[in-house]
C-alpha positions as CSV (number, residue, x, y, z in Angstrom):
1,M,10.7,-29.1,-14.1
2,N,8.1,-29.1,-10.9
3,K,8.8,-27.1,-8.0
4,K,11.3,-24.8,-9.9
5,R,11.3,-21.5,-9.2
6,V,10.7,-18.6,-11.7
7,L,11.4,-14.7,-10.7
8,I,9.6,-12.6,-13.7
9,V,10.9,-9.1,-13.7
10,T,8.9,-6.9,-16.1
11,Q,8.4,-3.1,-17.0
12,E,4.9,-4.0,-18.1
13,M,1.9,-6.3,-17.0
14,K,-1.6,-6.7,-18.2
15,P,-4.0,-5.4,-16.7
16,Y,-1.6,-2.7,-14.6
17,L,0.5,-1.3,-17.3
18,V,-0.4,-2.2,-21.2
19,L,2.2,-0.5,-23.6
20,S,3.2,-3.3,-25.8
21,E,3.0,-6.8,-26.6
22,M,5.3,-7.3,-23.1
23,A,2.1,-6.7,-21.1
24,R,0.0,-9.9,-22.5
25,I,3.4,-12.3,-22.2
26,A,4.0,-10.9,-18.7
27,N,0.3,-11.5,-17.6
28,Q,0.0,-15.1,-19.3
29,L,3.5,-16.8,-18.6
30,P,3.6,-16.6,-15.1
31,V,-0.2,-18.0,-14.6
32,H,0.7,-20.9,-16.9
33,L,3.8,-21.7,-14.8
34,L,2.0,-21.3,-11.8
35,N,-0.5,-23.9,-13.1
36,Q,2.2,-26.3,-13.8
37,G,3.1,-26.3,-9.9
38,M,6.1,-24.1,-10.2
39,E,6.9,-21.2,-7.6
40,I,6.5,-17.8,-9.3
41,R,6.9,-14.2,-8.3
42,V,6.9,-11.2,-10.0
43,L,8.2,-7.8,-9.5
44,M,7.1,-4.6,-11.3
45,P,7.7,-0.9,-11.0
46,R,4.8,0.9,-9.5
47,F,4.2,3.5,-12.2
48,G,2.1,6.3,-11.2
49,S,-0.3,5.5,-14.0
50,I,-1.5,2.3,-11.8
51,N,-4.5,2.5,-9.8
52,E,-3.8,1.4,-6.8
53,R,-7.2,1.4,-5.5
54,R,-8.8,-0.2,-8.4
55,H,-6.0,-2.9,-8.5
56,R,-6.0,-3.1,-4.6
57,L,-2.2,-2.3,-4.1
58,H,-1.3,-2.4,-0.4
59,E,2.2,-2.1,1.3
60,V,4.1,-5.2,2.4
61,V,5.2,-3.6,5.5
62,R,7.9,-6.1,6.4
63,L,9.5,-5.7,3.0
64,S,9.6,-2.0,2.9
65,G,12.0,0.0,4.7
66,M,15.3,-0.6,2.7
67,N,17.2,1.9,1.0
68,I,18.6,1.8,-2.4
69,I,21.8,3.9,-2.9
70,I,22.5,5.5,-6.2
71,D,25.5,7.6,-6.4
72,D,25.7,8.1,-2.9
73,D,22.1,9.2,-2.5
74,D,19.7,7.1,-0.6
75,F,15.9,6.2,-1.8
76,P,13.5,4.6,0.2
77,L,12.1,1.5,-1.5
78,I,8.4,0.7,-0.7
79,I,6.9,-2.9,-1.5
80,K,3.3,-3.3,-2.7
81,V,1.5,-6.3,-3.5
82,A,-1.8,-7.1,-5.6
83,S,-3.1,-10.3,-6.3
84,L,-3.4,-10.7,-10.3
85,P,-7.4,-11.1,-11.3
86,G,-8.2,-14.5,-12.2
87,A,-5.3,-16.2,-11.0
88,R,-3.8,-17.2,-7.5
89,L,-0.6,-15.2,-7.9
90,Q,0.9,-12.1,-6.2
91,V,2.4,-9.3,-8.1
92,Y,4.8,-7.1,-6.1
93,F,5.6,-3.4,-6.8
94,L,8.8,-1.5,-6.2
95,D,7.8,2.1,-5.5
96,N,9.5,5.3,-4.7
97,E,8.1,9.0,-4.5
98,D,10.9,10.7,-6.0
99,F,11.1,8.2,-9.1
100,F,7.3,7.0,-9.6
101,K,4.8,9.1,-7.9
102,R,3.7,11.0,-11.5
103,K,1.1,10.5,-14.1
104,Y,2.8,9.0,-16.7
105,D,5.3,6.1,-17.5
106,F,8.3,6.9,-19.2
107,T,7.3,10.5,-21.0
108,D,5.7,13.3,-19.6
109,E,2.5,14.9,-21.1
110,H,4.6,16.6,-24.0
111,Q,6.3,13.1,-24.8
112,N,9.5,14.2,-23.6
113,F,11.6,11.4,-22.1
114,Y,12.2,11.8,-18.1
115,D,15.4,12.9,-17.5
116,D,15.6,10.7,-14.7
117,N,14.6,7.3,-16.5
118,A,18.3,6.8,-16.2
119,E,18.0,6.5,-12.2
120,R,14.5,5.1,-12.4
121,M,16.0,2.2,-14.1
122,I,18.7,1.8,-11.8
123,F,16.7,2.0,-8.8
124,F,14.2,-0.7,-10.3
125,C,16.8,-3.2,-11.2
126,K,19.0,-2.7,-7.9
127,G,15.6,-2.8,-5.8
128,A,14.6,-6.0,-7.4
129,L,17.6,-8.0,-6.5
130,E,17.6,-6.7,-3.0
131,T,14.3,-7.4,-2.7
132,V,14.6,-11.2,-3.8
133,K,17.7,-11.4,-1.1
134,K,15.3,-10.0,1.6
135,W,13.1,-12.6,0.5
136,G,15.6,-15.4,0.7
137,W,14.1,-17.0,-2.1
138,P,16.8,-18.2,-4.7
139,P,15.2,-18.8,-8.0
140,D,16.2,-21.1,-10.9
141,I,15.1,-18.8,-13.4
142,I,15.3,-15.1,-13.6
143,H,13.6,-13.9,-16.6
144,C,13.7,-10.3,-17.4
145,H,11.5,-8.4,-19.5
146,G,12.3,-5.3,-21.8
147,W,14.8,-2.7,-21.6
148,M,14.2,-1.3,-18.2
149,T,15.2,-4.6,-16.7
150,S,18.5,-4.8,-18.8
151,L,20.7,-4.1,-16.0
152,V,19.5,-7.0,-14.0
153,P,21.7,-9.4,-16.0
154,M,24.9,-7.5,-15.4
155,Y,24.3,-6.9,-11.8
156,I,23.8,-10.6,-11.3
157,K,27.0,-11.6,-13.3
158,T,29.1,-8.7,-11.3
159,V,27.9,-7.3,-8.3
160,Y,25.8,-10.1,-7.0
161,K,27.5,-13.1,-8.2
162,K,28.4,-14.3,-4.8
163,E,25.1,-13.8,-3.3
164,P,23.9,-17.7,-2.5
165,V,20.3,-16.6,-3.4
166,F,21.5,-16.2,-7.0
167,Q,24.0,-19.0,-7.1
168,N,22.3,-21.2,-9.4
169,S,20.0,-18.9,-11.2
170,K,19.9,-19.0,-14.9
171,V,19.2,-15.4,-16.6
172,V,16.6,-15.4,-19.4
173,Y,16.4,-12.0,-21.2
174,S,13.3,-11.3,-23.6
175,V,13.6,-8.3,-26.1
176,Y,10.9,-6.4,-27.7
177,N,10.1,-3.7,-30.1
178,N,9.4,-1.2,-27.7
179,A,12.3,1.6,-28.6
180,F,12.3,4.9,-27.2
181,E,13.9,7.7,-29.0
182,G,17.2,9.1,-27.9
183,S,19.4,8.0,-24.9
184,L,19.3,8.0,-21.3
185,A,21.1,10.9,-19.3
186,K,25.0,10.8,-19.4
187,S,25.1,10.4,-15.7
188,F,23.8,6.9,-16.4
189,N,27.5,5.9,-17.2
190,T,28.8,6.5,-13.5
191,K,25.4,6.1,-11.7
192,A,24.9,2.7,-13.3
193,L,28.5,1.5,-11.8
194,I,26.9,0.8,-8.5
195,H,30.2,-1.6,-7.3
196,K,33.8,-1.7,-8.1
197,D,33.1,-5.2,-9.4
198,I,31.7,-3.7,-12.5
199,K,34.5,-3.4,-15.1
200,D,34.4,-1.2,-18.2
201,A,34.3,-4.2,-20.1
202,D,30.9,-5.4,-18.3
203,F,29.5,-1.9,-19.1
204,E,30.8,-1.6,-22.6
205,Y,27.3,-1.9,-24.5
206,F,25.6,0.2,-21.7
207,K,27.4,3.5,-22.5
208,K,25.3,4.7,-25.3
209,G,22.5,4.7,-23.4
210,D,20.2,4.2,-25.9
211,F,17.5,1.4,-26.5
212,A,19.8,-0.6,-28.7
213,G,22.6,-0.4,-26.5
214,L,20.9,-1.1,-23.3
215,N,19.5,-4.4,-25.0
216,K,22.8,-5.4,-26.3
217,G,23.9,-5.2,-22.8
218,G,21.1,-7.5,-21.5
219,I,21.7,-10.0,-24.1
220,T,25.3,-10.4,-23.4
221,H,25.0,-10.7,-19.6
222,S,22.2,-13.3,-20.1
223,D,22.6,-17.3,-19.9
224,A,19.8,-17.2,-22.7
225,V,17.6,-14.6,-24.9
226,I,14.1,-14.9,-26.1
227,I,13.0,-12.8,-29.1
228,G,9.5,-11.8,-27.8
229,D,8.3,-9.7,-30.7
230,Q,8.0,-10.7,-34.2
231,N,9.0,-7.2,-35.5
232,L,12.2,-6.9,-33.3
233,D,14.9,-4.7,-35.1
234,K,16.9,-6.6,-37.0
235,T,20.3,-5.1,-35.9
236,L,19.7,-6.7,-32.6
237,K,18.5,-10.1,-34.2
238,T,22.1,-10.1,-35.8
239,F,23.7,-9.2,-32.7
240,M,22.1,-12.0,-31.1
241,K,23.9,-14.5,-33.6
242,T,27.4,-13.1,-32.5
243,Q,27.0,-14.4,-29.0
244,K,28.5,-17.9,-29.4
245,N,26.8,-20.7,-27.2
246,K,24.2,-18.7,-25.9
247,P,20.5,-20.3,-26.4
248,V,18.0,-18.1,-28.6
249,L,14.4,-18.7,-28.6
250,D,12.4,-17.3,-31.6
251,Y,9.5,-15.6,-31.8
252,V,6.5,-17.8,-30.6
253,N,3.2,-16.7,-32.0
254,G,-0.3,-17.0,-30.8
255,E,-1.0,-18.8,-27.3
256,E,1.7,-21.7,-27.6
257,F,4.7,-19.5,-26.1
258,P,4.3,-20.4,-22.1
259,G,4.5,-24.1,-23.0
260,V,7.3,-23.4,-25.4
261,Y,8.9,-21.1,-22.7
262,Q,8.7,-23.8,-20.2
263,E,10.6,-26.3,-22.1
264,F,13.2,-23.7,-22.9
265,Y,13.6,-22.8,-19.2
266,Q,14.1,-26.8,-18.5
267,S,16.8,-27.1,-21.1
268,L,18.8,-24.4,-19.4
269,T,18.1,-26.2,-15.9
270,K,19.2,-29.7,-16.9
271,K,22.2,-30.9,-15.1
C-alpha cells in the first residue's frame, strides 16, 4: 500500500488536546503510516486551549482566506500548522475567532455544553473538506475520529460526491466512548443541511443531535467503521451490526493497532 494517501480528521490529538483514548490513537497512527512510506495529512480544530507558542503554530497564508458559509453567514477560515514533536509530520489546525478563541473545548468553565457546538462542528467538517479541495490532494483513505467529525462522511457522500478530489476516497469512521450530555442546539437540523443534495433520509440519524445520533450518522455514511474504545456503548455496537456489508474492525488493544489499521485500509482499497 506504499504511496497511498491518508487524511486523518480528528477532534483530538496528543500533545495538542488530550481528552480521551482518541488523542493517543490519532497521534501514533499517522506516524506509523508515514514511516511505512505513505503520504499523510492531519486536520483538527484549533481549540483555544492549544498553546500556539508552546506548540509553534503558525498561519499558512496561502491556505487561509476562505470563507465557510453556514446558514448564509460567512465565517473566515484560518489555517495554521505545526510539526508533530518527534516526527516529520505536519498537523493542520482549522481556526476561527468566533468558534475557537476561548479557553475551553466543548464546555465552559461551569461544564455547560457550548450553545454553538453545532455551528463549530459544521464549520470544522465543511472547512476540512474545503481545505482538501484547496490542496488538490486526493486522499485514498479519509479516517474520521470522533463525533465532531461525523458530518464528514455524509458530506462526502452527498454534497462533495462529484468533487474529483474525493472520487476514489474510502471513508473510515472511528467511534469512541467520549459521550457528551444532552444534544446540539435545534438549529443544527437546518444549519447542517449545507446543500440541496442532502436529503431527509441522509440526515435521519443526525436529527436528535445527541451523541448516539451523531455517531450513527457517521457510521451510516462511512465505507467502514473502527471501534476505537473497548468500552464503547453497547447500543452503538448493536447498531453497527445492522449495517449490511460494511466492514467493522473491533477494538485493537495495545501498540498493535497501527499495523492492524493499515491492513484494514488496504482491504478497502484493493481493486
